[in-house]
Steps between C-alpha positions, in 0.01 A plus 500: 500500500211703638150371448204680352369594844834656596506707182140617552580590861804700388295684234230582758767622741654731240158636403417570864830683541424707189158593638649604834767707325238673284292584808807637679580721200145636500518578873839664451367716215204612711726592791734689269210694348372588847846615610541714187162664560595576861834644385330724245252623759781573745700680231223756448481558873879533527508754216240717673697486827816594310326797336368612837847484653651692209237772530563533872875544453 
């Protein structure tokens, strides 16, 4: 049967894992937002290039 110290250590370990997971989710969300912004910026540029090519043809 685990002692009180073992249970407290397990609880602390789970809490630390939860904190790490939360931080990783936040980093992932920031990277995703940055990638979406870059994609939207590139889409506008690509549309202008497409229009230019259509006008030349």
